[in-house]
C-alpha positions as MATLAB code, in Angstrom:
seq = 'MSKYLNYLVVLCLAGFITACTQQLSNPPAEGFNSTDSDSKAIAIADEVMEAMGGRQAWDATRYLSWNFFGSRIHHWDKKTGDVRIESAKDNYTLLMNIHTMKGKLKKDGELVTHPDSLSKYMEKGKSAWINDAYWLVMPFKLKDSGVTLKYKGEGKTEAGEDSDILELTFKGVGDTPDNKYDVYVDKNTRLVNQWAFYPKYDDPEPRFLTPWAAYKKHGAIMLSSDRGKYQLTDIEAPAEMAEAIFKAF';
ca = [
     141.879   40.637   67.940;
     141.448   40.439   64.150;
     144.281   41.038   61.713;
     142.469   44.201   60.564;
     142.309   45.619   64.083;
     145.940   44.719   64.667;
     146.809   46.612   61.487;
     144.887   49.704   62.726;
     146.655   49.581   66.075;
     150.037   49.452   64.342;
     149.080   52.424   62.145;
     147.912   54.430   65.149;
     151.087   53.675   67.077;
     153.201   54.604   64.072;
     151.355   57.894   63.748;
     151.747   58.594   67.453;
     155.471   57.852   67.365;
     155.925   60.047   64.282;
     154.056   62.919   65.929;
     156.147   62.606   69.083;
     159.366   62.456   67.053;
     158.417   65.597   65.140;
     157.525   67.383   68.370;
     160.820   66.434   69.970;
     163.007   67.172   66.938;
     163.753   70.592   68.457;
     163.155   70.168   72.190;
     163.214   73.337   74.321;
     166.054   74.013   76.705;
     165.375   73.337   80.345;
     163.733   76.470   81.724;
     162.102   77.586   78.451;
     158.760   79.160   79.357;
     156.479   76.770   77.472;
     153.508   77.684   79.676;
     153.396   81.351   78.712;
     154.676   80.932   75.147;
     152.041   80.363   72.493;
     151.951   77.365   70.204;
     152.181   79.313   66.929;
     155.335   81.113   68.064;
     156.890   77.806   69.129;
     156.004   76.213   65.785;
     157.651   79.103   63.910;
     160.750   78.817   66.098;
     160.979   75.151   65.091;
     160.676   76.141   61.417;
     163.506   78.638   61.872;
     165.710   75.933   63.399;
     165.003   73.668   60.435;
     165.745   76.438   57.916;
     169.058   77.126   59.677;
     170.153   73.522   59.126;
     168.227   71.677   61.823;
     168.696   70.893   65.472;
     170.943   67.906   64.825;
     173.308   70.042   62.740;
     173.365   72.779   65.388;
     174.085   70.332   68.193;
     176.842   68.701   66.121;
     178.503   72.062   65.391;
     181.279   72.232   67.962;
     183.467   75.170   66.932;
     182.586   78.704   65.847;
     184.728   81.756   65.204;
     183.825   85.263   64.053;
     184.867   88.907   64.108;
     182.325   91.076   65.898;
     182.041   94.372   64.040;
     185.837   94.658   63.777;
     186.006   95.086   67.569;
     186.470   91.568   68.967;
     187.511   88.210   67.526;
     185.948   85.138   69.091;
     186.790   81.442   69.010;
     184.286   79.206   70.808;
     184.248   75.529   71.676;
     180.549   74.849   72.268;
     181.244   71.471   73.832;
     183.682   72.566   76.540;
     182.767   76.248   76.925;
     186.323   77.326   76.159;
     186.597   80.697   74.422;
     189.349   82.913   73.086;
     188.512   86.608   72.906;
     190.840   89.090   71.263;
     189.889   92.730   71.741;
     191.592   95.213   69.460;
     189.911   98.165   71.181;
     191.040   97.244   74.705;
     194.243   95.475   73.621;
     193.746   92.198   75.459;
     193.555   88.480   74.723;
     191.475   86.394   77.096;
     191.534   82.598   77.263;
     188.760   81.369   79.549;
     185.984   78.896   80.156;
     182.555   80.516   80.325;
     181.276   77.813   82.721;
     184.106   77.701   85.253;
     185.072   81.387   84.818;
     188.722   80.386   84.955;
     191.455   81.275   82.494;
     194.304   83.634   81.756;
     194.728   87.103   80.373;
     197.262   89.089   78.404;
     196.717   92.850   78.509;
     198.863   95.375   76.663;
     201.309   92.578   75.912;
     201.756   91.592   79.559;
     200.465   88.530   81.400;
     197.987   89.568   84.095;
     198.106   87.482   87.278;
     196.477   89.649   89.952;
     193.273   87.848   91.060;
     191.105   90.995   91.139;
     192.175   92.050   87.646;
     191.668   88.538   86.319;
     188.207   88.304   87.856;
     187.244   91.677   86.399;
     188.266   90.643   82.895;
     186.613   87.216   83.190;
     183.301   88.947   83.902;
     183.926   91.485   81.148;
     184.894   88.747   78.702;
     181.844   86.616   79.422;
     179.535   89.606   78.996;
     181.196   90.391   75.666;
     180.836   86.771   74.581;
     177.136   86.645   75.574;
     176.421   89.780   73.558;
     178.558   88.983   70.524;
     177.436   85.354   70.242;
     173.777   86.393   70.383;
     174.297   88.655   67.363;
     175.568   85.593   65.503;
     173.448   82.627   66.637;
     170.209   84.090   68.068;
     167.936   82.110   65.685;
     169.207   78.863   67.224;
     168.291   80.120   70.707;
     164.606   80.965   70.326;
     163.684   78.203   72.793;
     166.472   78.850   75.291;
     166.167   78.753   79.062;
     164.269   81.749   80.429;
     162.761   82.697   77.062;
     159.078   83.409   76.444;
     157.862   83.511   72.839;
     154.707   85.218   71.624;
     153.307   85.528   68.106;
     152.687   89.213   67.289;
     151.221   88.750   63.835;
     152.300   89.500   60.287;
     154.304   92.462   59.080;
     156.947   93.688   56.672;
     160.608   94.340   57.236;
     162.158   97.659   56.274;
     163.205   95.914   53.055;
     159.549   95.049   52.358;
     159.759   91.309   53.088;
     156.546   89.644   54.271;
     157.238   88.192   57.704;
     155.826   86.622   60.838;
     156.825   88.522   63.961;
     157.806   86.847   67.217;
     158.125   88.691   70.517;
     161.013   87.358   72.576;
     161.338   88.213   76.281;
     163.485   86.833   79.109;
     163.170   85.957   82.751;
     166.090   85.463   85.112;
     168.747   84.826   82.472;
     171.629   86.729   80.891;
     173.093   90.089   81.816;
     170.047   92.075   80.706;
     166.848   90.094   81.406;
     164.627   93.168   80.850;
     165.465   93.224   77.126;
     162.875   92.435   74.480;
     163.236   91.596   70.800;
     160.832   91.518   67.911;
     162.157   88.785   65.633;
     160.963   88.856   62.011;
     160.781   85.528   60.167;
     160.583   85.501   56.370;
     157.304   84.017   55.130;
     159.049   82.068   52.384;
     162.507   81.080   53.598;
     161.600   80.842   57.331;
     164.935   82.503   58.090;
     165.132   85.439   60.484;
     165.388   88.541   58.305;
     165.229   91.386   60.838;
     165.136   92.103   64.553;
     164.148   95.065   66.690;
     165.755   95.582   70.098;
     164.014   97.078   73.147;
     166.187   97.726   76.240;
     163.083   97.224   78.407;
     160.187   94.911   77.613;
     157.660   97.752   78.084;
     159.480  100.309   75.909;
     157.078  101.650   73.265;
     159.728  101.941   70.545;
     162.869   99.911   69.788;
     166.319  101.374   70.302;
     167.465   99.922   67.006;
     166.343   97.713   64.169;
     168.719   95.824   61.879;
     168.422   93.297   59.071;
     169.590   89.711   59.253;
     170.866   89.154   55.741;
     173.651   87.554   53.679;
     173.057   84.019   54.890;
     175.714   81.484   54.023;
     176.264   77.865   54.935;
     179.107   77.320   57.395;
     179.719   73.646   58.005;
     176.222   72.186   58.348;
     174.424   75.349   59.503;
     173.302   78.657   58.048;
     174.619   81.890   59.537;
     173.944   85.513   58.644;
     176.645   88.196   58.580;
     174.869   91.388   57.505;
     173.356   93.648   60.195;
     173.036   96.737   58.038;
     175.711   99.211   59.125;
     177.167   96.455   61.321;
     178.947   93.439   59.867;
     180.039   90.104   61.299;
     183.089   88.913   59.383;
     185.481   85.964   59.266;
     182.688   83.561   60.247;
     183.762   79.924   60.365;
     182.361   76.672   61.727;
     185.297   74.292   61.269;
     185.139   70.605   62.082;
     188.317   70.968   64.140;
     190.143   73.743   65.944;
     193.665   73.554   67.350;
     193.741   73.164   71.142;
     196.422   75.868   71.292;
     193.841   78.463   70.258;
     192.255   78.099   73.693;
     195.420   77.411   75.690;
     198.258   79.568   74.322;
     198.662   83.251   73.586;
];
């Protein structure tokens, strides 16, 4: 083989490797419905991930904490699945692992040890965590297990921002798999700037629509706090978090 042909082969291989690397820079979670999702929606989801700081930054972010609408305070260790949930409304503090569903509970100032009560609050706590975390980190989860993404076209948010609209549906995951979201992605920033929530995927109109605004960098990732009349506060993504947060009341 001539030197020229060798050179072409090297170039082709380099291009192939680059293309594969770009494609795998934000790989889908196992169980993501790639078959029924369309390629444009997937490409936009990858752009959102990049605008939020990138997949590497998201994977490297271990700890998150936030106050959900003044109702619940969360601390989350993404690596271990340990969470601390403090509910002002229901007056409890729950220390648990969302994978093992084991932990301990303090309710109304008293340690709860009865197995049935503990089990009830573990389920309640995980459901609260699923909901509250999704309001914070949904843009990082556009290619999660059980998700199907469709491109719905272009549109404007209520604030008048030109956007691409993704339809996000679920199958066999979460507490409410019949839900549907329309996720608006800003044409310029590629950040999510609005979502519309449908309790059922075939509902003609959304139950609510809120902005995703007030983005700020926390650690290596971007997070939004403003949901219109709802606000996520005290958002942090620290490099370290004391072990006692997840182990001691």
